[in-house]
C-alpha positions in Angstrom: 189.6 -167.4 148.1 186.0 -166.4 147.7 183.6 -168.4 149.8 180.5 -170.2 148.3 178.1 -168.0 150.3 179.8 -164.7 149.3 179.7 -165.8 145.7 175.9 -166.4 146.0 175.4 -163.0 147.7 177.3 -161.4 144.8 174.9 -163.1 142.4 171.9 -161.9 144.3 173.1 -158.3 144.5 173.9 -158.2 140.8 171.0 -160.0 139.2 167.3 -159.3 139.9 164.9 -162.0 140.8 163.7 -163.3 137.4 160.2 -164.0 136.2 159.9 -167.3 134.3 156.8 -168.9 132.9 155.7 -172.3 131.8 153.1 -174.0 129.6 151.2 -176.9 131.1 152.4 -179.7 128.8 151.7 -183.0 130.5 151.5 -186.0 128.2 150.4 -188.8 130.5 149.1 -192.2 129.7 146.1 -193.9 131.2 145.8 -197.5 129.9 146.3 -197.2 126.2 145.2 -193.6 125.9 147.5 -190.6 126.0 146.3 -187.3 127.4 148.1 -184.4 125.7 147.7 -180.9 127.3 149.3 -179.2 124.3 146.6 -180.6 122.0 143.9 -179.6 124.5 145.2 -176.1 124.9 145.9 -175.6 121.2 149.5 -174.5 121.7 150.4 -177.5 119.5 149.2 -175.5 116.5 149.6 -171.8 117.5 153.1 -170.5 117.0 152.1 -166.9 117.7 151.5 -167.9 121.3 155.2 -167.3 121.8 154.9 -163.7 120.8 152.2 -163.2 123.4 154.5 -164.9 126.0 157.4 -162.5 125.0 155.2 -159.5 125.7 155.1 -160.5 129.3 158.8 -159.7 129.7 159.7 -163.2 131.0 163.4 -164.2 131.0 162.9 -168.0 130.6 160.2 -170.5 129.8 159.9 -174.1 130.8 159.2 -175.5 127.3 158.3 -179.0 126.2 160.2 -180.9 123.5 158.6 -184.1 124.7 159.8 -187.5 123.8 156.3 -188.9 123.3 155.4 -186.1 120.9 158.6 -185.9 118.9 159.6 -189.6 118.6 156.5 -191.7 119.4 157.6 -194.3 116.8 161.3 -194.4 117.6 164.2 -191.9 117.3 164.8 -192.9 113.7 161.3 -191.7 112.8 161.4 -188.5 114.9 159.7 -185.4 113.5 161.7 -182.3 114.6 159.8 -179.7 112.7 157.6 -178.5 115.6 160.5 -178.3 118.0 162.7 -176.5 115.5 160.1 -173.9 114.7 159.3 -173.2 118.4 162.8 -173.2 119.7 163.9 -171.1 116.8 161.2 -168.5 117.6 162.1 -168.4 121.3 165.7 -167.8 120.4 164.6 -164.9 118.1 162.5 -163.5 121.0 165.3 -163.7 123.5 163.6 -166.1 125.8 165.7 -168.8 127.3 164.1 -172.2 127.0 164.3 -174.7 129.9 163.7 -177.8 127.8 161.6 -180.6 129.2 161.8 -184.0 127.7 159.3 -186.0 129.8 156.5 -184.3 131.8 154.5 -186.7 133.9 154.8 -189.1 131.0 156.1 -192.6 130.6 157.7 -192.3 127.2 156.5 -193.7 123.9 154.6 -197.0 123.7 157.7 -199.1 123.5 158.8 -198.3 127.0 157.6 -197.3 130.5 158.8 -196.0 133.8 159.6 -199.5 135.0 161.3 -200.6 131.8 165.0 -201.3 132.8 166.1 -199.7 129.6 164.0 -196.5 130.1 167.0 -194.5 131.3 169.2 -195.4 128.3 166.4 -194.8 125.9 165.7 -191.3 127.2 169.4 -190.5 127.2 169.5 -191.3 123.5 166.6 -188.9 122.9 168.3 -186.3 125.1 171.5 -186.5 123.1 169.5 -186.1 119.8 167.9 -182.9 121.2 171.2 -181.5 122.3 172.8 -182.2 118.9 170.0 -180.4 117.1 169.8 -177.5 119.4 173.4 -177.1 120.9 172.6 -173.5 121.9 170.0 -174.7 124.5 171.6 -174.3 128.0 168.9 -175.5 130.4 167.1 -178.8 130.7 164.6 -180.6 132.8 164.9 -184.2 131.4 162.1 -185.5 133.7 159.6 -183.3 135.6 158.7 -184.2 139.2 160.1 -187.8 139.2 158.9 -188.5 142.7 155.4 -187.2 142.1 155.2 -189.1 138.9 156.4 -192.3 140.5 153.8 -192.0 143.2 150.9 -191.5 140.7 152.2 -194.2 138.3 153.8 -196.7 140.6 152.1 -196.4 143.9 148.6 -195.0 143.4 148.0 -196.5 139.9 146.5 -193.4 138.4 148.9 -193.3 135.4 150.6 -195.9 133.2 152.0 -198.5 134.1 149.4 -198.3 136.9 151.5 -199.9 139.7 150.0 -200.2 143.2 152.9 -201.2 145.3 156.2 -199.9 146.9 158.4 -201.8 144.5 156.7 -200.3 141.4 157.0 -196.9 143.0 160.7 -197.4 143.7 161.5 -198.8 140.2 159.7 -195.8 138.6 161.5 -193.3 140.8 165.0 -194.8 140.4 164.4 -195.3 136.6 163.5 -191.6 136.2 166.4 -190.4 138.3 168.8 -192.6 136.5 167.3 -191.3 133.2 168.0 -187.7 134.4 171.6 -188.4 135.2 172.2 -190.3 131.9 170.4 -187.6 129.9 172.5 -184.8 131.4 175.6 -186.8 130.8 174.6 -187.2 127.1 173.6 -183.5 126.8 176.9 -182.3 128.4 178.9 -184.4 125.9 177.4 -182.1 123.3 177.2 -178.9 125.5 179.5 -179.1 128.5 177.8 -176.0 130.0 174.3 -177.4 130.0 172.5 -176.9 133.3 170.0 -179.2 135.1 166.9 -177.5 136.4 165.4 -180.3 138.4 161.8 -179.9 139.5 159.8 -181.6 142.3 156.7 -181.0 144.3 157.9 -180.8 147.9 154.5 -180.9 149.7 154.9 -181.3 153.4 153.1 -183.7 155.7 151.6 -182.8 159.1 149.9 -185.2 161.4 148.5 -186.0 164.9 151.0 -187.1 167.5 150.0 -190.7 166.9 150.9 -190.6 163.2 154.1 -188.5 163.6 156.1 -191.6 162.5 154.2 -191.6 159.2 154.6 -187.9 158.7 158.3 -188.1 159.4 158.8 -190.9 156.9 156.9 -189.1 154.2 158.7 -185.8 154.9 162.0 -187.6 154.4 160.8 -189.4 151.3 159.8 -186.1 149.6 163.5 -185.2 149.2 164.4 -188.6 147.6 164.7 -187.5 144.0 167.1 -184.7 144.9 169.0 -186.9 147.4 169.5 -189.6 144.8 170.8 -187.1 142.2 173.1 -185.5 144.7 174.6 -188.8 145.7 173.3 -188.6 149.3 171.5 -191.9 149.5 174.2 -193.9 151.3 173.7 -196.9 153.6 173.2 -194.5 156.5 170.4 -192.6 154.7 166.9 -193.5 156.1 165.6 -194.2 152.6 168.4 -196.7 151.8 166.9 -199.3 154.1 163.4 -198.6 152.9 164.3 -198.9 149.2 166.2 -202.2 150.0 163.1 -203.4 151.8 161.0 -202.6 148.7 163.2 -204.8 146.6 165.9 -202.5 145.2 169.3 -204.0 145.3 172.5 -202.3 146.6 174.0 -202.0 143.1 171.1 -199.9 141.9 171.5 -197.5 144.8 175.3 -197.5 144.6 175.1 -196.4 141.0 173.9 -193.0 142.1 176.8 -192.7 144.5 179.2 -193.4 141.6 177.3 -191.1 139.1 176.1 -188.0 141.1 174.2 -185.4 139.0 173.3 -182.6 141.4 170.9 -180.0 140.0 172.4 -176.7 139.0 169.0 -175.2 140.1 166.6 -176.9 142.4 163.1 -176.3 141.0 160.3 -176.3 143.6 156.7 -176.7 142.4 154.6 -175.4 145.2 150.9 -175.9 145.5 148.5 -175.1 148.3 147.0 -178.5 148.2 150.3 -180.4 148.3 150.7 -180.1 152.0 148.7 -182.9 153.8 147.4 -183.7 157.3 147.1 -187.2 158.6 144.5 -187.9 161.3 143.4 -191.3 162.8 140.1 -189.7 163.7 138.6 -190.8 160.4 135.0 -189.9 161.4 135.9 -186.2 161.1 136.6 -186.5 157.3 134.9 -187.8 154.2 135.2 -191.5 153.3 137.2 -190.6 150.2 140.0 -189.4 152.4 140.3 -192.6 154.4 143.3 -194.9 153.9 146.2 -196.4 155.9 149.7 -197.8 155.9 149.0 -201.3 157.1 149.7 -200.3 160.7 147.2 -197.5 161.2 144.1 -196.3 159.4 143.7 -192.6 159.0 142.4 -189.8 156.9 144.7 -187.9 154.5 143.4 -184.4 153.9 144.7 -181.0 152.6 146.5 -179.4 155.5 145.3 -176.0 154.7 141.7 -177.2 155.3 142.4 -178.3 158.9 145.5 -176.6 160.3 144.6 -173.8 162.6 147.9 -172.0 161.7 147.0 -171.7 158.1 148.9 -172.7 155.0 152.6 -173.4 155.0 154.6 -170.3 154.4 156.4 -170.5 151.0 159.5 -169.0 152.7 159.8 -172.0 155.0 159.7 -174.5 152.1 162.4 -172.6 150.2 164.5 -172.2 153.3 164.3 -175.9 154.0 165.6 -176.7 150.5 168.3 -174.1 150.8 169.6 -175.4 154.1 169.5 -179.0 152.9 171.4 -178.5 149.7 172.9 -175.0 149.5 172.1 -175.0 145.8 170.4 -172.3 143.8 166.6 -172.4 143.9 163.7 -171.4 141.7 160.0 -171.7 142.2 159.3 -173.6 138.9 155.5 -173.7 139.3 153.4 -171.1 141.0 149.7 -171.6 140.4 146.4 -172.0 142.2 143.1 -173.1 140.7 140.7 -170.4 142.0 139.1 -167.1 141.3 141.2 -164.4 139.6 142.0 -162.4 142.7 143.1 -165.5 144.6 145.4 -166.4 141.7 146.9 -162.9 141.9 147.3 -163.1 145.7 149.1 -166.5 145.6 151.5 -165.5 142.9 152.4 -162.3 144.6 152.8 -164.1 148.0 155.2 -166.6 146.4 157.1 -163.8 144.7 157.4 -161.8 147.9 158.6 -164.8 149.8 161.3 -165.4 147.2 162.4 -161.7 147.4 162.6 -161.8 151.2 164.8 -164.8 151.2 167.1 -163.3 148.6 167.5 -160.4 150.9 168.7 -162.9 153.6 171.3 -164.3 151.3 169.4 -167.3 149.9 170.2 -167.9 146.2 166.7 -167.8 144.8 166.9 -167.2 141.1 163.3 -167.0 139.8 159.6 -167.5 140.3 157.7 -169.2 137.5 154.2 -168.2 136.5 152.8 -171.6 135.7 150.1 -172.7 133.4 150.4 -169.8 130.9 147.5 -171.2 128.9 145.7 -172.9 131.8 145.2 -176.6 132.2 142.6 -179.3 131.6 141.2 -181.9 134.0 143.8 -181.7 136.7 141.0 -181.8 139.2 140.9 -185.6 138.3 144.7 -185.8 138.1 144.2 -186.1 134.3 142.8 -189.6 134.6 139.8 -188.7 132.4 138.9 -186.1 129.8 135.8 -184.1 130.7 136.9 -180.6 129.7 137.4 -179.1 133.2 139.4 -176.0 132.4 141.5 -173.9 134.8 142.5 -170.5 133.3 146.0 -169.2 133.9 148.0 -166.2 132.8 145.9 -166.4 129.6 142.3 -167.6 129.3 141.6 -169.8 126.2 137.9 -169.4 126.3 138.2 -166.1 124.4 136.5 -167.0 121.1 133.3 -168.8 120.6 133.7 -172.4 119.7 130.2 -172.3 118.2 131.4 -169.7 115.7 134.1 -172.0 114.4 136.9 -169.7 115.3 140.0 -171.2 117.0 140.7 -170.3 120.6 142.9 -167.2 121.1 144.6 -166.6 124.4 143.1 -163.6 126.3 145.5 -162.0 128.9 144.0 -162.0 132.4 144.9 -159.9 135.3 147.8 -162.3 136.0 149.4 -161.3 132.7 149.5 -157.7 133.9 151.0 -158.8 137.2 153.7 -160.8 135.4 154.5 -157.8 133.2 154.8 -155.6 136.3 157.1 -158.1 138.1 159.2 -158.6 135.1 159.7 -154.9 134.7 160.5 -154.4 138.4 157.2 -152.7 139.2 155.2 -153.5 142.3 151.7 -154.8 141.5 149.1 -152.4 142.8 145.8 -154.1 142.4 143.6 -153.2 145.4 142.5 -156.8 145.8 146.1 -157.8 146.8 145.5 -156.0 150.1 143.2 -158.8 151.3 144.8 -162.2 152.4 144.1 -165.2 150.2 141.5 -167.8 151.2 144.3 -170.0 152.6 144.8 -167.4 155.4 141.1 -166.8 156.1 138.9 -168.7 158.5 136.5 -169.9 155.8 139.2 -172.2 154.5 138.6 -174.6 157.4 136.4 -177.5 156.2 137.1 -179.7 159.2 137.6 -179.1 163.0 140.7 -177.0 163.4 143.9 -178.7 164.6 147.1 -177.0 165.7 149.5 -178.6 163.3 152.5 -177.3 165.2 151.3 -178.9 168.4 150.0 -182.1 167.0 153.1 -182.7 164.8 155.5 -182.7 167.7 157.4 -179.5 166.8 157.4 -179.7 163.0 158.1 -176.3 161.6 156.9 -174.8 158.4 153.3 -173.8 159.0 152.4 -170.2 158.5 150.1 -168.0 160.5 147.0 -166.1 159.8 147.5 -162.9 157.7 145.5 -159.8 158.2 145.4 -156.7 156.0 147.4 -153.8 157.3 145.0 -151.3 155.9 141.3 -151.0 154.9 141.1 -152.2 151.3 139.5 -150.0 148.7 136.0 -151.4 148.3 134.0 -152.5 145.4 130.7 -150.5 145.4 127.6 -152.6 144.5 124.5 -150.7 143.6 121.2 -152.6 144.1 120.9 -153.7 147.7 117.4 -155.0 147.3 117.8 -156.9 144.0 118.7 -160.5 143.2 121.8 -159.5 141.4 123.1 -157.0 144.0 122.6 -159.5 146.9 124.3 -162.2 144.9 127.3 -160.0 144.3 127.5 -159.2 148.0 127.3 -162.9 148.9 130.1 -163.9 146.5 132.3 -161.0 147.3 132.1 -162.1 150.9 133.1 -165.6 149.9 136.0 -164.4 147.7 137.4 -161.9 150.2 136.6 -158.9 148.1 135.9 -155.8 150.2 132.6 -154.3 149.2 129.8 -151.8 150.0 126.3 -152.8 149.1 124.2 -149.6 148.6 120.5 -149.0 148.4 119.0 -146.3 146.2 118.6 -144.2 149.4 122.4 -144.4 149.9 123.2 -143.7 146.3 120.7 -142.7 143.7 122.5 -143.4 140.4 120.1 -141.0 138.6 121.3 -138.1 140.9 124.7 -136.6 139.9 125.3 -135.2 143.4 124.5 -138.4 145.1 126.8 -140.4 142.9 129.7 -138.0 143.2 129.4 -137.8 147.0 129.6 -141.6 147.3 132.6 -142.0 145.0 134.4 -139.2 146.8 133.8 -140.7 150.2 134.3 -144.4 149.5 137.0 -144.1 146.8 136.1 -147.5 145.3 138.3 -149.2 142.7 135.2 -150.2 140.8 131.4 -149.9 140.8 128.9 -152.7 139.9 125.6 -151.4 138.8 123.2 -154.3 139.7 120.2 -152.0 140.1 117.5 -151.7 137.5 113.9 -151.6 136.5 113.0 -155.2 135.7 109.2 -155.3 135.3 109.1 -155.7 131.6 105.3 -155.4 131.2 104.9 -152.5 133.7 107.5 -150.6 131.6 105.0 -150.3 128.9 102.7 -148.3 131.2 105.4 -146.2 132.9 108.2 -145.7 130.3 109.5 -142.6 131.9 110.3 -144.5 135.2 111.9 -147.3 133.3 114.1 -145.0 131.3 115.2 -143.0 134.3 116.4 -146.1 136.2 117.7 -148.1 133.3 119.2 -145.5 131.0 119.6 -142.1 132.7 121.0 -143.6 135.9 123.7 -145.7 134.2 124.7 -142.8 132.1 125.2 -140.5 135.1 127.0 -143.3 136.9 129.3 -143.8 133.9 130.2 -140.1 133.6 131.0 -139.9 137.3 133.1 -143.1 137.2 135.1 -141.8 134.3 135.7 -138.5 136.2 136.9 -140.4 139.2 138.9 -143.0 137.2 136.8 -145.8 138.6 136.0 -149.0 136.7 132.3 -149.7 136.0 130.4 -152.9 135.4 126.8 -152.6 134.4 124.2 -155.0 132.9 122.1 -155.2 129.9 119.6 -157.7 128.5 118.9 -160.1 125.6 115.7 -158.0 125.1 117.7 -155.5 123.1 117.2 -157.9 120.2 114.0 -158.6 118.1 114.3 -162.3 117.6 114.3 -162.1 113.8 117.2 -164.5 113.5 117.6 -168.1 114.7 121.3 -168.1 115.4 122.7 -167.0 118.8 123.1 -163.2 119.0 126.7 -162.0 119.4 128.1 -158.7 120.7 128.5 -157.2 117.2 124.9 -157.8 116.2 122.7 -154.7 115.7 120.1 -154.1 118.4 116.4 -153.8 117.6 114.3 -153.8 120.8 110.6 -154.7 120.7 109.5 -153.1 124.0 110.2 -150.2 126.3 112.4 -152.2 128.6 114.6 -153.4 125.7 114.8 -149.8 124.5 116.0 -148.6 127.9 118.8 -151.2 128.0 119.9 -150.4 124.4 120.0 -146.7 125.2 122.0 -147.4 128.4 124.6 -149.4 126.5 125.1 -146.6 124.0 125.4 -143.9 126.6 127.6 -145.8 129.1 130.2 -146.8 126.5 130.2 -143.2 125.0 130.7 -141.5 128.4 133.1 -144.1 129.9 134.5 -146.3 127.1 136.5 -148.4 129.6 133.2 -149.7 131.1 132.3 -153.4 131.0 128.7 -153.9 129.8 127.3 -157.4 130.1 124.3 -158.6 128.3 122.6 -161.5 130.0 119.3 -163.4 130.1 116.7 -165.2 132.1 118.1 -165.5 135.6 117.7 -168.5 137.8 119.5 -169.1 141.1 119.2 -170.6 144.6 119.1 -167.4 146.7 115.8 -165.8 145.8 112.2 -167.0 145.6 111.1 -165.1 142.5 113.1 -166.5 139.5 111.4 -168.6 136.9 112.9 -172.0 137.9 112.3 -171.5 141.6 108.7 -170.5 141.0 108.1 -173.4 138.7 109.4 -175.9 141.2 107.4 -174.4 144.0 104.2 -174.8 142.0 105.1 -178.3 140.8 106.1 -179.5 144.3 102.7 -178.4 145.6 101.0 -180.6 143.0 99.9 -177.7 140.8 100.4 -177.2 137.1 102.8 -174.6 135.7 102.2 -172.7 132.5 105.1 -171.5 130.4 105.8 -170.4 126.8 106.5 -173.1 124.3 107.7 -170.8 121.5 110.1 -168.4 123.2 113.7 -169.6 123.1 116.2 -168.2 125.6 119.6 -168.9 127.1 119.0 -169.2 130.9 121.7 -167.8 133.2 122.7 -169.2 136.5 123.2 -166.2 138.8 126.3 -167.5 140.7 128.0 -168.3 137.4 127.2 -164.9 136.1 128.5 -163.1 139.2 131.7 -165.1 139.4 132.5 -164.6 135.7 131.6 -160.9 135.8 133.9 -160.3 138.7 136.7 -162.2 136.9 136.3 -160.0 133.8 136.1 -156.9 135.9 139.4 -157.8 137.7 141.0 -158.6 134.3 140.2 -155.0 133.2 137.9 -156.1 130.3 135.7 -153.5 128.8 133.0 -153.1 126.1 130.1 -155.5 125.5 130.2 -159.1 126.6 127.5 -161.7 126.4 127.3 -163.9 129.4 124.7 -166.7 129.7 125.1 -170.5 130.3 125.6 -172.3 127.1 122.4 -173.7 125.7 119.1 -172.7 124.0 115.8 -173.8 125.4 112.1 -172.8 125.4 110.7 -171.6 128.7 108.4 -174.6 128.9 111.3 -177.0 128.3 113.3 -175.2 131.0 110.5 -175.9 133.4 110.4 -179.5 132.4 114.2 -179.8 132.7 114.0 -178.4 136.3 111.1 -180.7 137.1 112.9 -183.8 135.8 116.1 -182.9 137.7 114.1 -182.3 140.9 112.2 -185.6 140.5 108.8 -184.0 139.8 106.4 -184.9 137.0 107.3 -182.8 133.9 103.9 -183.5 132.4 102.5 -181.0 134.9 104.1 -178.2 132.8 101.6 -176.7 130.5 103.1 -175.3 127.3 101.3 -172.5 125.5 102.2 -170.0 122.8 103.4 -166.7 124.1 100.4 -164.9 122.6 98.1 -166.8 125.0 100.0 -165.8 128.2 98.5 -162.3 128.4 101.8 -160.4 128.4 101.6 -156.7 127.8 105.1 -156.1 126.3 106.1 -157.7 123.1 109.0 -160.1 123.4 111.3 -161.8 120.8 110.6 -165.5 120.2 114.3 -166.1 120.0 116.9 -164.2 122.1 119.6 -166.7 122.7 123.0 -165.1 123.5 126.2 -166.4 121.9 129.5 -164.6 121.8 132.3 -163.6 119.5 134.4 -162.7 122.6 134.2 -165.9 124.6 132.1 -168.8 125.7 133.3 -168.6 129.3 130.1 -169.8 131.1 129.4 -173.5 131.7 126.6 -175.4 129.9 123.0 -175.3 131.1 122.9 -178.9 132.4 125.9 -178.2 134.6 124.3 -175.0 136.0 121.0 -176.8 136.7 122.8 -179.5 138.6 124.7 -177.0 140.7 121.5 -175.1 141.3 119.9 -178.1 143.0 123.0 -178.8 145.0 123.1 -175.3 146.3 119.4 -175.2 147.0 119.8 -178.3 149.2 122.7 -176.6 151.1 120.9 -173.3 151.3 
């Protein structure tokens, strides 16, 4: 007889760790309004997304055939056309769908999570799905039932907006019963159908005083799996709690009589899911304060306070394995952050899964979640304000203003997924640096030893350090606004860099450039240097051309020779302002002054000598970290009670420097090349920009004096309209948002 564990080891040795993926597909209800991620991300109308997904090499995809979308008006009125087309295409592509029926939802309007008939109603829908698609083998009837029950029945965020323990318990048991009945119905059609049951297993840490609450919540987090596995007996700690909430014995005994253990336990792991409870409320913001009726305490993200760092994914997987001895998959791996941090987190989770497989744990797959990104999860999808997190693909790849539909653009994560799926080790140099969850800057509050405070709870990881010196990003322009901003934000993002002055590397000197590239061996170079005095350029064109055109050309040739990526900057002043629609990347250049000519020449030379270069046109800087940009100078004058003169007839697209740097770094990491336009979305005259800044700061906007450009005494001719649009992507925020964050940062700075 072959033992269970030896069978698992055979499975592990014969089959590689799989890469799965998933589309964020939540359809949740708030009041009478449904929030549909598939409509927001456009996948509802883009069949060819599936071909993009197939190019990643994924084996399976968590895919939504959602009850609310397919049969909102009853099963007899169901529209199967969308599901049939998508599932059929997945079958042709050889991708195994893991079909989801309810994803943080509450069903159509005629039911809810606390409807006693919810389980039977979902089971009828599940049977109908199985009958139409009998070849589908994997199902997740309800995603994260415990998490959904908390948000819908305990915290009141989602419909039916319960705020008590009984509503939570009813919602949880209703969903778990629906899972069991749905799988029974599905297996009557397809006996081999497998249940991939997902849950967020965030762990709770606490001070010694609140250990009792942490222990309770850490037991409760397993409740959906325990119910399905038939483990909630009268001796189970949650039995008494559920009975106290108002659940009767017959409801609990039903699960003992109808066990439905998962075929694969799906763990959705997020950095912010782990929490720390602390009765010292004064240490934390008021929004984190709460209590349990016995004690009042703050509830904060553990990673922001635990001295040991974030919980190790291996510990969470091992806990699930030791508790159930069932196959495991990471069914969501995602972090809302900068691109390199997304890469680091996915690879850390993948590595943890691989290490456990080597130890005999049956880990089947890691799922790259949020293929198309997600909308408004920073507010738990309780409102629709357009907050977008990119994922494996970025949807902001075509200009909305141009009328074109969004088209998913593969990010650096897509390349990593392709590598993992093909069995290749990802080699991006930024993976050598630990993620923010391991670095000291993650700590927002006084550090606490979670291991010590939590009375021996296990599962917290330790600080990670890089085993080698990472290949740096070379930044040219140590004395300029842009160069210093790159250095500041690289420090924040954990990107190893070298900020060089002209003395350290003169980009107009071939020998100087080659010496630096040979010695430092950077993975990329950012050229943030440049001649920026537009009027002076008319008097010394040879100096301007040397710095702005000859230098970038020499740098491009050297980077091409050394196989180093290059990011360099151009300007809106390559255009003449003869049009009154935003300029896009494909528009012909026609500069009016020497400075614009130097930038236009640089673009041509750089892309000829190093076609893989990324050339970013931008416009009209303002930012919180220098004293010489237009907005800062205007506010300084206005705050002193002076008037401020600005052009009333020159329309520009101002650019908030931190947004520009963050976005440029993301594009560079993604391996983008060619021309890109980056400016905050909006068109405004210089005088109106000064008035907007004055109004936001609380100064009198009438002290801004608006004059025609011709009366300002400028030497160089400038276009009256140089607004930047894009046919590659509107990936910068709007001007109002940028201005608001400018003031917030100025107050901090």
